[in-house]
N, C-alpha and C positions, 0 to 999 in steps of 0.2 A: 479563645486559649483556654483552657480546663487548667485548676490552679498543680494538678497532675504534670499536665505537659509543659505547664511552665518550667515548674520542677526540673523534670526532664532533658527539656532545650536549654536551661540554665549548666547541668550537668553535664548534655553533651558540648557545650560549646567549654566548657575548662577541660572537656578531657582531650578535645581532639585539637592540640598544641602541637610545634615540630617537636619539643622539645619531648613529646611523650612517642609519638609516631619514632621519632630516633630510637628511644630506650625500647620499644617492643621489636622492631626490627632487627635493632642492633643484636637482643637477646635471642630472636630465632634465627639469625645466622650465626651467631655463636654454636647454636642444639646442631646447628645443622653440620658445621665445623667439626664441633667433638663427637659427630657421628653420634648424637642421641636421639635418633629417632621415633624409641617408643615415645621419649616426650614429647615429640613434635607432632606426633599422632594423638595423644591425648588433646591437646592445643587446639590442632585441625577440629577436632568433634566437638570442642568447645565451643568454637567462634560457628561452626557450621549450623549450629542451633539457632543464632539469629543473624545468619551471611550466609548467602549463596556461595558453596564453597563444594570446589568439584572433587570426586575420592581422593583420596591418598592413594588410594591404590594405582589410578593415573601418577606418568611418570610427569605430568607437570602439576602435582599436587602442591609441592611447597612453592614452584613460582606462583601461583596462584596465590596462596597462603604470605610470599612474601610482600608480593603486590598490591596487598590492599592494607599493609600499615607502612608501605614508603612515604619517608619524608614528603617527598614529593607529592603526594594527595593532602595535604596539607590545607591547601586553596580550594581542593575537589570538595572537601569536606564542609568547610567553614562558609563555601555557595552554598551547599544541600542546605544547611542548617538557616541561611538567609531566605531561601525558599521558604521551607517551612514556615518561617515568619510571617510570610507575605502572603502565602497562601492557604494557613491552617492546616495542610497536608498529613495527616496523623502519622500514615504512613511512613514518611519520608524518618520521621521520630525512631521509629521503631526498625527502619533498615540500618539504624546507625547506633544499636545500642550498643552492636557486637564491640564493640571497645572496652565497655565497662564490664565485660567481662576477662578480661587481661589484663587490663592498666594498670595491676600490681603483679607483671609476669615476673621478677622476679622469685616473688610471694610463692605464686602459682608452683614454678620449676621447681624451688623447694624441696615442695611439697608432695611432685610427683613420682609415685613410685616405682624403678625399674620393673617393668613390663619383661620381663622373660621369653614370654609364651609369644610373643610378636619377634617374628623372623624381619626383618627388611634387609634387601638387597636396594645399599645406595645408589648402583650405576642406572638401576632399574626404576627406580623408586621418583629419584630427586632429580628433576632435568632442568638443571638451572641458566636462566637467562644471565649472563654477567652483565649485562644492563641493571640488577637488581640489585647489583655490587659497586654503584660507582661511589660510594663514599666510603667503603673501606678496601682491605686488603684482599684482592680477590687472588689471588696467590699465595695466602699464609699457610703452611702445610698443617695439616689437621693428624692427630692419632700418632705424634712423635712425643717422647718423652723429654720436657726441656731441662735441662740443665738450671741448678741453681749456683748466680755466678753475681759478681758486684757487677762486672760489668760484660755484654753482647755485643757480639757484632754483628749486628742485623736485626734486631725486634722493633717492637711496635712500641709505639707509644705510650701504651699502655704499661707493658711491661717494663720499662724504663724508667717511668715513674713507679714502678711498686721497688725496683731496687735500689731509685734517690729516696724513698723513704724508708724501705724498710728492708733493705739489702737484701731481699730475696726473692724471686717473681714467682715464688709459690704461697706468698702469705694472700691471707684473707682481706682484700681491698674493695670492695664494692665500689663498682663504677660513680655512687651517685656521691661519693665523697670527694670527687672532681671538681663538683658543680660549687663547690664549698672555695676553691681556688683562686684568687685573683692575681696573682703574681706567679709568672711560671718560666721555671732556667733549665732548660735540660739541653742545653750547649754543648756540642760534640758526647755525647750520649750513644751513638749505635742507632739511633732511629733507621729504622728505612722506611718506614711506614706508618700513616698516623692514628691509626684503628687505637680508639677509644678517647679522642682530643675531644670529640664531640660532645663529650658529656663536660668539657669545663669552659661552661656556660655563661660564669662570671667573670672570665679571665679579662683581664686589661691589660697585662703587659705579658707579653712572651717571647721567648729566648731558645728560636728553635738553631741553631747556627750549628755549623759544623757537622753536619748527620749525610745519611746519602739518602733524603725524602726524594721519591720523585713523582707525587701525586700529594695537591693541595686540597685536594673533594673535601676532605674531613672536616675542612676549617666553617666549611659553611653552617652557617645559623652562630659563629661566636659573634654576634651580633655587638658584644661588649667592649670588642678591643680596640686599643688606642696607640698601642707601641708593637711593632710584630719585627721581629730579627730572623729573616732566613737565609742570610747569606751563608753562602758555603753547602750547597746542597747540591742536588742536582734534578731537577724540575727547569720543565721547559714551559709548560702551561701555568699562567695565573689568573685566568676567566674568575675564579673563585672569590678571586680578590675585590672585585667589584660589587660584593652582597656586604663587604664589612665598611658600613655608611659611617662609623664611628672613627675608622683608623686616624692616626693624623702623622705619623713614624714609621715607616717602613725600610730595612734594609733587605735588599736582595742582590746583593756581590756575587759577584762569582757563581751564579748561575746560567745554563744554558738556552736563554731570553734573548725572545727577538722580537714581543711584542708587547708591548705596555699601556696597551689602549683599553683593559680593562678600569686601567686607572685614573681613566678621563669619567667616570661616573661615582666619584670617590670626593664629596665636596670640602668637607674636612683635613684631607690630607692636605701634609704643607710639606713634608720633606722625603724624600725617599733617595735612599744612594743605589745606581746600578753599578757603579764600577767591576768591568770584568764581564760585559754581556754585549751583546749583540744588538743594538737596538734604535732604529731610526733617527738620524738627527731630526726628524718634523715632531717624532713624537715627542721628544725628548723637548723641544720649541714649544708645543702644545701644552705640556705642563707645566711650565717656566711660565707660561701666559694665561696660566692660571693658577698663579701665583704659589705654584710649589717650587720649594728648591730643591734642584735635582743636582745629586751629586756624581758625579762622570769621571774622577781622576784617576788616572792609572797608575 
């Protein structure tokens, strides 16, 4: 391994993280939702210099682009880098360099000029596979002007945070600011989707009770969480909670939950509240057998 290759290997190992892939994918999806297809075109052409990329004139173009940076690809890229380390195949490194081109995607997007001579038809150009949006709200409307209010019924976690911190959803509040918050109190905030919460990577305590949340998938990756209150929401699937291995206290009161088996994998879990749910008694006994205090008082 030459010195240059060794430096590139280290740089790629540091770049291919779940957080970076989340950041890139989130910004690509945001551009799509905001119909900024000119900027997506520039980014696609930039990446295609270092990666095999379908033409954006093809209706599968965006699906191809987002699949490259989907967080689910994290382990694949890490395995490829390990393969290089074992086999010294320089071609692997060069095939993975593309992430370095858009690692600072927020700055890149802000510097891209609006190309008025590019005419895009989103219905033809961007044929999106919903599977690529599993950790974002795929039903969020685009193109509509949102009103600046102190409370909005049915907003994203990100907009609710902007309202809480600045009193206005139109304020400039970069996503990376969320990385510095370790305690989040967003009870009864009108949240119906968790778009943006994936950036709260250092959150330890989180209260999301009394909202209208139906999908917990964006919680994937919040590995520092120890206390989580999700009571009085509308979700039934808690599979993603099995990835929160530091979780100690969990409140699931008053949700249409029928299956607690994802919690069996949480070795740090000490307490769970499941009042007003429909949980099989066998699952409750299994949790109790693992030393978890389960509260089911009606």
